[in-house]
ChimeraX commands (.cxc) that place a marker at each C-alpha (Angstrom):
marker #1 position -43.22,124.85,60.07 radius 0.5
marker #1 position -42.47,127.48,62.70 radius 0.5
marker #1 position -43.32,125.02,65.46 radius 0.5
marker #1 position -40.91,122.44,64.00 radius 0.5
marker #1 position -38.17,125.07,63.73 radius 0.5
marker #1 position -38.70,126.11,67.34 radius 0.5
marker #1 position -38.42,122.47,68.44 radius 0.5
marker #1 position -35.14,122.07,66.57 radius 0.5
marker #1 position -33.82,125.31,68.06 radius 0.5
marker #1 position -34.80,124.13,71.55 radius 0.5
marker #1 position -33.06,120.77,71.04 radius 0.5
marker #1 position -29.93,122.45,69.69 radius 0.5
marker #1 position -29.86,124.81,72.67 radius 0.5
marker #1 position -30.11,121.91,75.11 radius 0.5
marker #1 position -27.36,120.00,73.30 radius 0.5
marker #1 position -25.06,123.02,73.45 radius 0.5
marker #1 position -25.89,123.50,77.12 radius 0.5
marker #1 position -25.11,119.85,77.85 radius 0.5
marker #1 position -21.82,120.03,75.95 radius 0.5
marker #1 position -20.92,123.20,77.81 radius 0.5
marker #1 position -21.60,121.54,81.15 radius 0.5
marker #1 position -19.50,118.52,80.20 radius 0.5
marker #1 position -16.66,120.74,79.02 radius 0.5
marker #1 position -16.64,122.60,82.34 radius 0.5
marker #1 position -16.89,119.44,84.47 radius 0.5
marker #1 position -13.96,118.44,86.65 radius 0.5
marker #1 position -12.82,114.88,85.93 radius 0.5
marker #1 position -11.68,112.76,88.86 radius 0.5
marker #1 position -9.66,109.70,87.82 radius 0.5
marker #1 position -9.74,107.18,90.66 radius 0.5
marker #1 position -6.93,104.59,90.50 radius 0.5
marker #1 position -6.26,101.51,92.60 radius 0.5
marker #1 position -2.54,100.69,92.77 radius 0.5
marker #1 position -3.02,98.55,95.88 radius 0.5
marker #1 position -2.29,94.83,95.64 radius 0.5
marker #1 position -5.84,94.14,96.81 radius 0.5
marker #1 position -9.39,95.17,95.89 radius 0.5
marker #1 position -10.77,98.35,97.45 radius 0.5
marker #1 position -14.27,99.80,97.48 radius 0.5
marker #1 position -13.95,103.60,97.14 radius 0.5
marker #1 position -16.64,105.65,98.84 radius 0.5
marker #1 position -17.80,109.11,97.83 radius 0.5
marker #1 position -19.76,111.71,99.78 radius 0.5
marker #1 position -21.11,114.96,98.33 radius 0.5
marker #1 position -21.82,118.08,100.37 radius 0.5
marker #1 position -24.46,120.81,100.18 radius 0.5
marker #1 position -26.83,118.75,98.05 radius 0.5
marker #1 position -24.25,118.36,95.27 radius 0.5
marker #1 position -24.40,115.56,92.71 radius 0.5
marker #1 position -23.52,112.08,94.04 radius 0.5
marker #1 position -20.47,110.71,92.23 radius 0.5
marker #1 position -20.07,107.03,91.41 radius 0.5
marker #1 position -23.43,106.23,93.05 radius 0.5
marker #1 position -21.74,106.81,96.41 radius 0.5
marker #1 position -19.46,103.79,96.17 radius 0.5
marker #1 position -18.18,101.04,93.89 radius 0.5
marker #1 position -15.68,98.20,93.62 radius 0.5
marker #1 position -12.19,98.80,92.19 radius 0.5
marker #1 position -9.91,95.78,91.64 radius 0.5
marker #1 position -6.10,96.09,91.67 radius 0.5
marker #1 position -4.82,98.07,88.67 radius 0.5
marker #1 position -8.28,99.38,87.74 radius 0.5
marker #1 position -9.37,103.00,87.38 radius 0.5
marker #1 position -12.59,104.94,86.81 radius 0.5
marker #1 position -13.43,108.50,85.73 radius 0.5
marker #1 position -16.07,110.55,87.56 radius 0.5
marker #1 position -17.34,113.96,86.41 radius 0.5
marker #1 position -18.15,116.68,88.95 radius 0.5
marker #1 position -19.95,119.95,88.08 radius 0.5
marker #1 position -18.64,123.41,89.00 radius 0.5
marker #1 position -19.14,124.14,92.69 radius 0.5
marker #1 position -19.11,120.46,93.69 radius 0.5
marker #1 position -17.75,119.63,97.12 radius 0.5
marker #1 position -17.18,116.30,98.76 radius 0.5
marker #1 position -14.75,113.59,99.73 radius 0.5
marker #1 position -13.33,110.25,98.61 radius 0.5
marker #1 position -11.92,107.37,100.66 radius 0.5
marker #1 position -11.10,103.68,100.38 radius 0.5
marker #1 position -12.95,100.85,102.06 radius 0.5
marker #1 position -11.12,97.58,102.63 radius 0.5
marker #1 position -12.08,94.02,103.52 radius 0.5
marker #1 position -15.63,94.41,102.23 radius 0.5
marker #1 position -18.19,91.68,101.69 radius 0.5
marker #1 position -21.35,92.59,99.75 radius 0.5
marker #1 position -24.14,90.40,98.46 radius 0.5
marker #1 position -25.79,90.79,95.04 radius 0.5
marker #1 position -28.05,93.52,96.44 radius 0.5
marker #1 position -25.06,95.56,97.64 radius 0.5
marker #1 position -25.73,94.82,101.30 radius 0.5
marker #1 position -22.74,94.16,103.50 radius 0.5
marker #1 position -19.94,95.52,105.65 radius 0.5
marker #1 position -16.29,96.59,105.34 radius 0.5
marker #1 position -13.36,96.08,107.69 radius 0.5
marker #1 position -12.22,99.72,107.34 radius 0.5
marker #1 position -13.91,102.86,105.97 radius 0.5
marker #1 position -17.40,101.34,106.28 radius 0.5
marker #1 position -20.37,103.60,105.55 radius 0.5
marker #1 position -24.16,103.59,105.84 radius 0.5
marker #1 position -25.93,102.31,102.74 radius 0.5
marker #1 position -23.84,99.28,101.87 radius 0.5
marker #1 position -22.00,99.31,98.52 radius 0.5
marker #1 position -23.46,102.71,97.56 radius 0.5
marker #1 position -22.66,104.93,100.54 radius 0.5
marker #1 position -25.23,107.46,101.72 radius 0.5
marker #1 position -22.98,108.78,104.49 radius 0.5
marker #1 position -19.31,109.20,105.39 radius 0.5
marker #1 position -16.69,106.56,106.07 radius 0.5
marker #1 position -16.26,105.31,109.62 radius 0.5
marker #1 position -12.92,106.46,111.10 radius 0.5
marker #1 position -10.07,105.73,111.04 radius 0.5
marker #1 position -9.94,106.48,107.33 radius 0.5
marker #1 position -7.74,108.48,104.93 radius 0.5
marker #1 position -9.75,111.21,103.18 radius 0.5
marker #1 position -9.36,113.26,99.99 radius 0.5
marker #1 position -11.47,116.43,100.29 radius 0.5
marker #1 position -12.42,118.81,97.48 radius 0.5
marker #1 position -14.31,122.02,96.82 radius 0.5
marker #1 position -14.43,122.65,93.07 radius 0.5
marker #1 position -14.29,126.25,91.86 radius 0.5
marker #1 position -17.40,128.26,91.07 radius 0.5
marker #1 position -18.28,131.87,90.37 radius 0.5
marker #1 position -18.63,132.40,94.12 radius 0.5
marker #1 position -14.94,131.72,94.83 radius 0.5
marker #1 position -13.36,133.00,91.62 radius 0.5
marker #1 position -13.15,129.55,90.03 radius 0.5
marker #1 position -10.46,128.27,92.39 radius 0.5
marker #1 position -10.43,124.65,93.61 radius 0.5
marker #1 position -9.46,123.76,97.17 radius 0.5
marker #1 position -8.35,120.24,98.08 radius 0.5
marker #1 position -6.41,118.24,100.66 radius 0.5
marker #1 position -5.66,114.76,101.93 radius 0.5
marker #1 position -6.62,114.46,105.59 radius 0.5
marker #1 position -5.45,112.17,108.39 radius 0.5
marker #1 position -7.55,114.05,110.95 radius 0.5
marker #1 position -9.91,111.04,110.99 radius 0.5
marker #1 position -6.99,108.61,111.03 radius 0.5
marker #1 position -5.49,106.42,108.29 radius 0.5
marker #1 position -6.33,103.19,106.56 radius 0.5
marker #1 position -4.85,103.30,103.01 radius 0.5
marker #1 position -2.16,105.40,101.33 radius 0.5
marker #1 position -3.51,108.06,98.97 radius 0.5
marker #1 position -2.10,110.66,96.58 radius 0.5
marker #1 position -3.81,113.53,94.72 radius 0.5
marker #1 position -2.31,115.11,91.59 radius 0.5
marker #1 position -3.78,118.08,89.70 radius 0.5
marker #1 position -3.59,117.83,85.90 radius 0.5
marker #1 position -4.01,120.61,83.34 radius 0.5
marker #1 position -4.81,123.39,85.79 radius 0.5
marker #1 position -3.28,126.78,86.57 radius 0.5
marker #1 position -1.99,128.16,89.86 radius 0.5
marker #1 position -0.08,126.36,92.60 radius 0.5
marker #1 position -1.72,122.96,91.90 radius 0.5
marker #1 position 0.31,121.18,94.58 radius 0.5
marker #1 position 0.53,117.47,95.24 radius 0.5
marker #1 position -1.34,116.32,98.33 radius 0.5
marker #1 position -1.16,112.92,99.90 radius 0.5
marker #1 position 0.18,110.25,102.17 radius 0.5
marker #1 position 2.35,107.72,100.36 radius 0.5
marker #1 position 3.83,106.23,103.54 radius 0.5
marker #1 position 2.23,103.15,105.08 radius 0.5
marker #1 position 1.24,104.56,108.47 radius 0.5
marker #1 position -0.11,101.20,109.58 radius 0.5
marker #1 position 3.50,100.00,109.87 radius 0.5
marker #1 position 4.56,102.84,112.20 radius 0.5
marker #1 position 1.27,103.29,114.05 radius 0.5
marker #1 position 1.70,103.47,117.85 radius 0.5
marker #1 position 0.25,100.45,119.64 radius 0.5
marker #1 position -2.46,102.51,121.37 radius 0.5
marker #1 position -3.77,103.79,118.02 radius 0.5
marker #1 position -3.86,100.51,116.11 radius 0.5
marker #1 position -6.91,98.79,114.63 radius 0.5
marker #1 position -6.21,95.09,114.09 radius 0.5
marker #1 position -7.87,92.56,111.85 radius 0.5
marker #1 position -9.70,90.25,114.22 radius 0.5
marker #1 position -8.69,87.24,112.16 radius 0.5
marker #1 position -5.05,87.70,111.20 radius 0.5
marker #1 position -4.12,90.30,113.82 radius 0.5
marker #1 position -2.59,92.54,111.12 radius 0.5
marker #1 position -2.79,96.32,111.58 radius 0.5
marker #1 position -5.46,97.50,109.11 radius 0.5
marker #1 position -5.88,101.14,110.23 radius 0.5
marker #1 position -4.41,103.76,112.54 radius 0.5
marker #1 position -6.64,105.91,114.74 radius 0.5
marker #1 position -6.18,109.62,115.21 radius 0.5
marker #1 position -5.38,110.63,118.80 radius 0.5
marker #1 position -8.79,112.35,118.92 radius 0.5
marker #1 position -10.58,109.10,118.04 radius 0.5
marker #1 position -8.45,107.09,120.47 radius 0.5
marker #1 position -8.59,109.40,123.52 radius 0.5
marker #1 position -11.45,111.87,122.83 radius 0.5
marker #1 position -9.91,114.78,124.75 radius 0.5
marker #1 position -10.11,118.51,124.02 radius 0.5
marker #1 position -6.36,118.72,123.45 radius 0.5
marker #1 position -6.34,116.03,120.77 radius 0.5
marker #1 position -9.70,116.94,119.22 radius 0.5
marker #1 position -9.22,120.76,119.17 radius 0.5
marker #1 position -12.51,121.25,121.02 radius 0.5
marker #1 position -13.68,123.13,124.11 radius 0.5
marker #1 position -10.89,125.34,125.50 radius 0.5
marker #1 position -8.64,124.14,122.66 radius 0.5
marker #1 position -11.00,124.97,119.77 radius 0.5
marker #1 position -8.95,127.84,118.29 radius 0.5
marker #1 position -5.68,127.72,116.31 radius 0.5
marker #1 position -3.70,129.47,119.06 radius 0.5
marker #1 position -4.87,126.91,121.65 radius 0.5
marker #1 position -4.64,123.74,119.59 radius 0.5
marker #1 position -1.25,122.85,118.17 radius 0.5
marker #1 position 0.53,119.73,116.98 radius 0.5
marker #1 position 0.91,116.84,119.41 radius 0.5
marker #1 position 3.29,113.90,119.64 radius 0.5
marker #1 position 0.79,111.78,117.71 radius 0.5
marker #1 position 0.04,114.29,114.95 radius 0.5
marker #1 position 3.79,114.80,114.50 radius 0.5
marker #1 position 4.16,111.06,113.76 radius 0.5
marker #1 position 1.58,111.48,110.98 radius 0.5
marker #1 position 3.19,114.71,109.72 radius 0.5
marker #1 position 6.69,113.26,109.60 radius 0.5
marker #1 position 5.48,110.32,107.55 radius 0.5
marker #1 position 3.15,112.39,105.32 radius 0.5
marker #1 position 4.30,116.06,105.12 radius 0.5
marker #1 position 1.62,117.16,102.63 radius 0.5
marker #1 position -1.38,115.71,104.47 radius 0.5
marker #1 position -3.48,117.23,107.25 radius 0.5
marker #1 position -2.24,115.80,110.55 radius 0.5
marker #1 position -4.61,117.65,112.93 radius 0.5
marker #1 position -7.48,120.14,112.69 radius 0.5
marker #1 position -5.43,123.35,112.31 radius 0.5
marker #1 position -2.67,121.98,110.09 radius 0.5
marker #1 position -3.74,124.31,107.24 radius 0.5
marker #1 position -0.51,126.04,106.21 radius 0.5
marker #1 position 1.19,123.00,104.68 radius 0.5
marker #1 position -1.87,120.96,103.83 radius 0.5
marker #1 position -4.51,122.99,101.94 radius 0.5
marker #1 position -3.91,123.05,98.16 radius 0.5
marker #1 position -5.39,125.27,95.43 radius 0.5
marker #1 position -5.67,125.07,91.65 radius 0.5
marker #1 position -7.96,126.41,88.90 radius 0.5
marker #1 position -9.47,124.60,85.92 radius 0.5
marker #1 position -7.86,121.28,86.77 radius 0.5
marker #1 position -8.76,117.62,86.60 radius 0.5
marker #1 position -7.53,115.37,89.41 radius 0.5
marker #1 position -5.96,111.93,89.72 radius 0.5
marker #1 position -6.62,110.22,93.03 radius 0.5
marker #1 position -4.44,107.15,93.51 radius 0.5
marker #1 position -4.80,104.64,96.32 radius 0.5
marker #1 position -1.54,102.98,97.40 radius 0.5
marker #1 position 0.59,105.25,95.16 radius 0.5
marker #1 position 4.07,104.01,94.26 radius 0.5
marker #1 position 3.16,100.49,95.25 radius 0.5
marker #1 position 2.42,101.10,98.95 radius 0.5
marker #1 position 0.16,98.46,100.40 radius 0.5
marker link #1:1,2 radius 0.2
marker link #1:2,3 radius 0.2
marker link #1:3,4 radius 0.2
marker link #1:4,5 radius 0.2
marker link #1:5,6 radius 0.2
marker link #1:6,7 radius 0.2
marker link #1:7,8 radius 0.2
marker link #1:8,9 radius 0.2
marker link #1:9,10 radius 0.2
marker link #1:10,11 radius 0.2
marker link #1:11,12 radius 0.2
marker link #1:12,13 radius 0.2
marker link #1:13,14 radius 0.2
marker link #1:14,15 radius 0.2
marker link #1:15,16 radius 0.2
marker link #1:16,17 radius 0.2
marker link #1:17,18 radius 0.2
marker link #1:18,19 radius 0.2
marker link #1:19,20 radius 0.2
marker link #1:20,21 radius 0.2
marker link #1:21,22 radius 0.2
marker link #1:22,23 radius 0.2
marker link #1:23,24 radius 0.2
marker link #1:24,25 radius 0.2
marker link #1:25,26 radius 0.2
marker link #1:26,27 radius 0.2
marker link #1:27,28 radius 0.2
marker link #1:28,29 radius 0.2
marker link #1:29,30 radius 0.2
marker link #1:30,31 radius 0.2
marker link #1:31,32 radius 0.2
marker link #1:32,33 radius 0.2
marker link #1:33,34 radius 0.2
marker link #1:34,35 radius 0.2
marker link #1:35,36 radius 0.2
marker link #1:36,37 radius 0.2
marker link #1:37,38 radius 0.2
marker link #1:38,39 radius 0.2
marker link #1:39,40 radius 0.2
marker link #1:40,41 radius 0.2
marker link #1:41,42 radius 0.2
marker link #1:42,43 radius 0.2
marker link #1:43,44 radius 0.2
marker link #1:44,45 radius 0.2
marker link #1:45,46 radius 0.2
marker link #1:46,47 radius 0.2
marker link #1:47,48 radius 0.2
marker link #1:48,49 radius 0.2
marker link #1:49,50 radius 0.2
marker link #1:50,51 radius 0.2
marker link #1:51,52 radius 0.2
marker link #1:52,53 radius 0.2
marker link #1:53,54 radius 0.2
marker link #1:54,55 radius 0.2
marker link #1:55,56 radius 0.2
marker link #1:56,57 radius 0.2
marker link #1:57,58 radius 0.2
marker link #1:58,59 radius 0.2
marker link #1:59,60 radius 0.2
marker link #1:60,61 radius 0.2
marker link #1:61,62 radius 0.2
marker link #1:62,63 radius 0.2
marker link #1:63,64 radius 0.2
marker link #1:64,65 radius 0.2
marker link #1:65,66 radius 0.2
marker link #1:66,67 radius 0.2
marker link #1:67,68 radius 0.2
marker link #1:68,69 radius 0.2
marker link #1:69,70 radius 0.2
marker link #1:70,71 radius 0.2
marker link #1:71,72 radius 0.2
marker link #1:72,73 radius 0.2
marker link #1:73,74 radius 0.2
marker link #1:74,75 radius 0.2
marker link #1:75,76 radius 0.2
marker link #1:76,77 radius 0.2
marker link #1:77,78 radius 0.2
marker link #1:78,79 radius 0.2
marker link #1:79,80 radius 0.2
marker link #1:80,81 radius 0.2
marker link #1:81,82 radius 0.2
marker link #1:82,83 radius 0.2
marker link #1:83,84 radius 0.2
marker link #1:84,85 radius 0.2
marker link #1:85,86 radius 0.2
marker link #1:86,87 radius 0.2
marker link #1:87,88 radius 0.2
marker link #1:88,89 radius 0.2
marker link #1:89,90 radius 0.2
marker link #1:90,91 radius 0.2
marker link #1:91,92 radius 0.2
marker link #1:92,93 radius 0.2
marker link #1:93,94 radius 0.2
marker link #1:94,95 radius 0.2
marker link #1:95,96 radius 0.2
marker link #1:96,97 radius 0.2
marker link #1:97,98 radius 0.2
marker link #1:98,99 radius 0.2
marker link #1:99,100 radius 0.2
marker link #1:100,101 radius 0.2
marker link #1:101,102 radius 0.2
marker link #1:102,103 radius 0.2
marker link #1:103,104 radius 0.2
marker link #1:104,105 radius 0.2
marker link #1:105,106 radius 0.2
marker link #1:106,107 radius 0.2
marker link #1:107,108 radius 0.2
marker link #1:108,109 radius 0.2
marker link #1:109,110 radius 0.2
marker link #1:110,111 radius 0.2
marker link #1:111,112 radius 0.2
marker link #1:112,113 radius 0.2
marker link #1:113,114 radius 0.2
marker link #1:114,115 radius 0.2
marker link #1:115,116 radius 0.2
marker link #1:116,117 radius 0.2
marker link #1:117,118 radius 0.2
marker link #1:118,119 radius 0.2
marker link #1:119,120 radius 0.2
marker link #1:120,121 radius 0.2
marker link #1:121,122 radius 0.2
marker link #1:122,123 radius 0.2
marker link #1:123,124 radius 0.2
marker link #1:124,125 radius 0.2
marker link #1:125,126 radius 0.2
marker link #1:126,127 radius 0.2
marker link #1:127,128 radius 0.2
marker link #1:128,129 radius 0.2
marker link #1:129,130 radius 0.2
marker link #1:130,131 radius 0.2
marker link #1:131,132 radius 0.2
marker link #1:132,133 radius 0.2
marker link #1:133,134 radius 0.2
marker link #1:134,135 radius 0.2
marker link #1:135,136 radius 0.2
marker link #1:136,137 radius 0.2
marker link #1:137,138 radius 0.2
marker link #1:138,139 radius 0.2
marker link #1:139,140 radius 0.2
marker link #1:140,141 radius 0.2
marker link #1:141,142 radius 0.2
marker link #1:142,143 radius 0.2
marker link #1:143,144 radius 0.2
marker link #1:144,145 radius 0.2
marker link #1:145,146 radius 0.2
marker link #1:146,147 radius 0.2
marker link #1:147,148 radius 0.2
marker link #1:148,149 radius 0.2
marker link #1:149,150 radius 0.2
marker link #1:150,151 radius 0.2
marker link #1:151,152 radius 0.2
marker link #1:152,153 radius 0.2
marker link #1:153,154 radius 0.2
marker link #1:154,155 radius 0.2
marker link #1:155,156 radius 0.2
marker link #1:156,157 radius 0.2
marker link #1:157,158 radius 0.2
marker link #1:158,159 radius 0.2
marker link #1:159,160 radius 0.2
marker link #1:160,161 radius 0.2
marker link #1:161,162 radius 0.2
marker link #1:162,163 radius 0.2
marker link #1:163,164 radius 0.2
marker link #1:164,165 radius 0.2
marker link #1:165,166 radius 0.2
marker link #1:166,167 radius 0.2
marker link #1:167,168 radius 0.2
marker link #1:168,169 radius 0.2
marker link #1:169,170 radius 0.2
marker link #1:170,171 radius 0.2
marker link #1:171,172 radius 0.2
marker link #1:172,173 radius 0.2
marker link #1:173,174 radius 0.2
marker link #1:174,175 radius 0.2
marker link #1:175,176 radius 0.2
marker link #1:176,177 radius 0.2
marker link #1:177,178 radius 0.2
marker link #1:178,179 radius 0.2
marker link #1:179,180 radius 0.2
marker link #1:180,181 radius 0.2
marker link #1:181,182 radius 0.2
marker link #1:182,183 radius 0.2
marker link #1:183,184 radius 0.2
marker link #1:184,185 radius 0.2
marker link #1:185,186 radius 0.2
marker link #1:186,187 radius 0.2
marker link #1:187,188 radius 0.2
marker link #1:188,189 radius 0.2
marker link #1:189,190 radius 0.2
marker link #1:190,191 radius 0.2
marker link #1:191,192 radius 0.2
marker link #1:192,193 radius 0.2
marker link #1:193,194 radius 0.2
marker link #1:194,195 radius 0.2
marker link #1:195,196 radius 0.2
marker link #1:196,197 radius 0.2
marker link #1:197,198 radius 0.2
marker link #1:198,199 radius 0.2
marker link #1:199,200 radius 0.2
marker link #1:200,201 radius 0.2
marker link #1:201,202 radius 0.2
marker link #1:202,203 radius 0.2
marker link #1:203,204 radius 0.2
marker link #1:204,205 radius 0.2
marker link #1:205,206 radius 0.2
marker link #1:206,207 radius 0.2
marker link #1:207,208 radius 0.2
marker link #1:208,209 radius 0.2
marker link #1:209,210 radius 0.2
marker link #1:210,211 radius 0.2
marker link #1:211,212 radius 0.2
marker link #1:212,213 radius 0.2
marker link #1:213,214 radius 0.2
marker link #1:214,215 radius 0.2
marker link #1:215,216 radius 0.2
marker link #1:216,217 radius 0.2
marker link #1:217,218 radius 0.2
marker link #1:218,219 radius 0.2
marker link #1:219,220 radius 0.2
marker link #1:220,221 radius 0.2
marker link #1:221,222 radius 0.2
marker link #1:222,223 radius 0.2
marker link #1:223,224 radius 0.2
marker link #1:224,225 radius 0.2
marker link #1:225,226 radius 0.2
marker link #1:226,227 radius 0.2
marker link #1:227,228 radius 0.2
marker link #1:228,229 radius 0.2
marker link #1:229,230 radius 0.2
marker link #1:230,231 radius 0.2
marker link #1:231,232 radius 0.2
marker link #1:232,233 radius 0.2
marker link #1:233,234 radius 0.2
marker link #1:234,235 radius 0.2
marker link #1:235,236 radius 0.2
marker link #1:236,237 radius 0.2
marker link #1:237,238 radius 0.2
marker link #1:238,239 radius 0.2
marker link #1:239,240 radius 0.2
marker link #1:240,241 radius 0.2
marker link #1:241,242 radius 0.2
marker link #1:242,243 radius 0.2
marker link #1:243,244 radius 0.2
marker link #1:244,245 radius 0.2
marker link #1:245,246 radius 0.2
marker link #1:246,247 radius 0.2
marker link #1:247,248 radius 0.2
marker link #1:248,249 radius 0.2
marker link #1:249,250 radius 0.2
marker link #1:250,251 radius 0.2
view
């Protein structure tokens, strides 16, 4: 009888623990408002849980919810022009990653990134997040915090940078010739000035450039170069997040 009671107590404890973990999880709602299918990729840092098996397909108008535990850190991005077989093997035109459909590494630049570090006891429970164009741009993206406390700012790039991308930064579709992505100046020229490396690896020696200012003008709340922290890093506590690709109908 005592053994049976202990088993029930153990099961109840585990159920309460599971419910507690679910209640404290951060929910990411990933939405596709593009007029075309995308294949979002996810990458987790520091051995954190892999969300969405690393990558998945998301048709126009579709959305999916992903749960992240406290302390999770990682990034999200869109892949475009993908072709995968039934085994998930294949390639993408932009944002491609190792591993096929289910990424086991980051997206190949140029790619728009949403980056998160979810609050834990170590940082007082505060989330940090941003949308980054440091690795270039392929698809518009917006991040909204929901239900949290604190500043909880919007981060994103609603503008279609592919339309205003300088010729020397453009990535074109080999078939149609359309601009499908816009390189960062670092990726295009690989110099210390543009990459904030070497003698230019500190904030006082690496400032905005003509190219990063094009990105910043189009997308004021997104990272435009490595030290663009002041207007680009967002914080919130106890929030869920909506990540929308092609927000407001951008394509």
